[in-house]
N, C-alpha and C positions, 0 to 999 in steps of 0.2 A: 554571599555572592550576589552581584548585581543581576537584576532580572534579565537584562540583555545578554548575560553570560550563561543563563540557564539553558541547557540543551533542549531542543525540541523533543527529542526522544532520548531516554536514558534507561538502559538495562544494566543493572549492577548486581553481580553475583546471582543472576536469575537462574533458577532451576524449576523444572516441573517433572514430578515423578508420578507415573500412572500405576494402576493396580497391578498390571502385568509386569511391573518392575522396569519398564522402559523409562529412561530419564532423558530429558532435554536439558542441556546446560552442563556446567555453568556458563552463562553468557554475560559478557561485558561489552556493551555497544553504546556509543554516544553518536547522535546525529544532530548537527547544528541547524539553526534556522537557515532556510534557503538552499539546503542540499537536496538533491534527488539521488536516492540510494536504492540499489537493487539487491534483494535478498535472494540468492540463487543457490540451488542445491537439489539433490535427487528427491524423488517422491519418498515420503516417510522420513525426511531428514529432520522434521520438527519446525519447519518454517511457519506453518499455520498456527502451531502452538504459540510461538512468539507473537504473531500478529493478534491472535485472540486475547492474549494477555494485555497487549497494548490497548486493545479496544474494550477491556474490562469484562470480557466474556468469561474468562477463567482467571483464577488467582494463582500466583506462583507458589510452589512448595517452599521455596526460600528465595531470598534476595528481593529485588524490586523491579517494577516496570513502570516508569513515569512518563507522562506526556506534559511538556511545558512545566515540569516541576511538580506535577500533581498526579495522584493516583487516578487512573481513568474513570473510576466510579465517583470521583469527587472533583471533577472539573468545574470551575466557577461559571464558565459559559460554554457548555458542551458543544453546541453546534458551531460556535465560532472558534473553538480550539481544536476539535478533532472531528474528522469525517472519515468514514471507512466503507469499503465494499468488500465483504468477505465472500459473498455468494449472490451474484445478480439474479440467479434463478430463484432466490428467496423472496423476490418482490411478490406482493399479493396478486395472484393471477387474475382475480376478478376485478381489480382496480385498474383504471386507465393511468397513463403516465401523468396526466394533469391532476388526477386525484392523489396520486402518490406525492407529487410536489406540494399540493395543497395541505395534505396532512403534515408533511415535513415542515412547511412554512408555519403552520399553526403551532407546532411544538416549539419552534424557535422564535415565534413572535415576529415573523417576517411577512410582509405584505404581498399582495398580488403582483406588484411591479417586479419584485425580485424573482418570482416564479416565471413571469413572462420573459425576463432576461435569460433565465436558465433554458427555457424552451428554444430561444433563438441561438444562444451560445452553444448548446449541445445538439442542435439540429434535430429537434424532436417534433417540429410542426407537422410533418407528414403523417405521424402516427400517434400524436399526443392524446387522441381520444380513444385509441384502441386499447383493449385490455392487455396488460403486460404479458399474460399467459399466451397470447397469440403473436408475440413479437419474436424476432430472430434473436440469436445470442448477442450479436453486435448491438441491436436495438435495445435489448434489456440492459446491456452494459452502459449504454449512454444514459438511460433513465436512472440507473443506480448511481452513476457518477454525478448526474445533475442533482439528485437528492442529497448525496453525500457532501457536495460542495456548495449547497444553497447558502449556507452561512459564511462562505469564504473562510474555511477553517485554516488555522495555522499549520496543522498537520493532517495529511491525507494518507491513509493506509489502504493499500490495494492488494488483494490476494489473487494471483493468477489472472490479471485483467486482460492478457492477450489471448487467452483461450477462445478459440472460435472466431477470432476477428480476421477480416480480410485485410488486404494491403492498405486500402483506403482508410479503414478504421484504425489500423496501426499508426498510420501517419497522423491521423486526427488525435489519437491518444498522446502521441509524442508532442503535439502542439499544446495540448492541455497541460502536460507536465512542464514543458518549457515555459509556458506563461506563468505557472505557479512559481517556478524557480526565479524567474525575472522579478516577480513581485515579492520575493523574500519568503515564500512559503516552502514548507518541507513536504516531500513525498517519499514514502517508503513502499516499494513495489516488490512483491514476492513472485518468483517464477522459477520453473525448471528449464526454461528455454533461454539459453545463454545468448544466442545471436539476437533474438528479438529484444531481450532486455537491454542489451548493450546499446541499442538504438534510442532508448527512451530515458536512460539514467546515466550519470557520470561516475558514480562510485559503486564498486562491487563489494558485497559481503558474501563470500562463499560459506555456506552453512551446512553442517552435517552433525546434528546434535549439539554442536558448539561452533564458534567462529573459527574457520580454517584459514581464511584470507580476508583482509580488509584493506582496500586501496583502490586506485583508479582502475577502470576497465582497461586491460591491455589492448593495444591496437595491433591485432594479429590476424593473419589469414585464418579462414575457418578451421582448417585441420590443425593449425598450431594452437588456436583458441581451445579446441577440444582437448588437446594434450595438456594445456595449462590448467583447464578446469578439472580434469581427472586428477592431476597432481595436487591441485588445491584441495579437492574433496578428501583425498587421502591424507592430507596434512603435510606432504613433502614439499609444497611450494612455500610454506611459512606464512605468517600472518601478513607481511607487508611486501614480500618479494613480487616483483612484476617481471615477467620474461621480456628480454630485450628483442 
């Protein structure tokens, strides 16, 4: 396969079984370069399991989870291939935003100029010297995203990035994802908030232990969208059906 044809994200026969007997999968999902995809489903559906596997935090019980054709733990250029934010609250509370960027830059071999660009691009100047433990949810989200995208990664994975964001921050996040898509970058966003997610990505993957629906976000009124979502979660909407 030509390198240009390698999916940015590829889950093939992916399963994860936990000690309690709960199983996620099997999952088959391919995301091409330049796509912005929303992984939406109820709490406990297994969305975070999929994202953690793509980030190399956990290993599948069977099947595979690949990023740009590689296992996440064996990426040739990790910071330039994959960036992720699984929990912005996990930033070191005693470190400032500037220090977080500096550490990330050192790990990726990126200079001070790239860090300064991130401060401007993500609007961090007002609080860049403040400890991240004293920042608001939206501010921590900005710092985490700045660190995750410092190397301009081909693939960006975000887990519940809209939690705690105000309207202004949601619009800003949409701009970040739109800019990445325009540049041919791939973004996978997990959320249980259908309406908010539909505003920042183009393709919907409804997930409940496995893929229940995969296709464009339907352009529906809020009440109709809720009915569509519930049908998709239950599996009665099919994998590719979109309500007219």
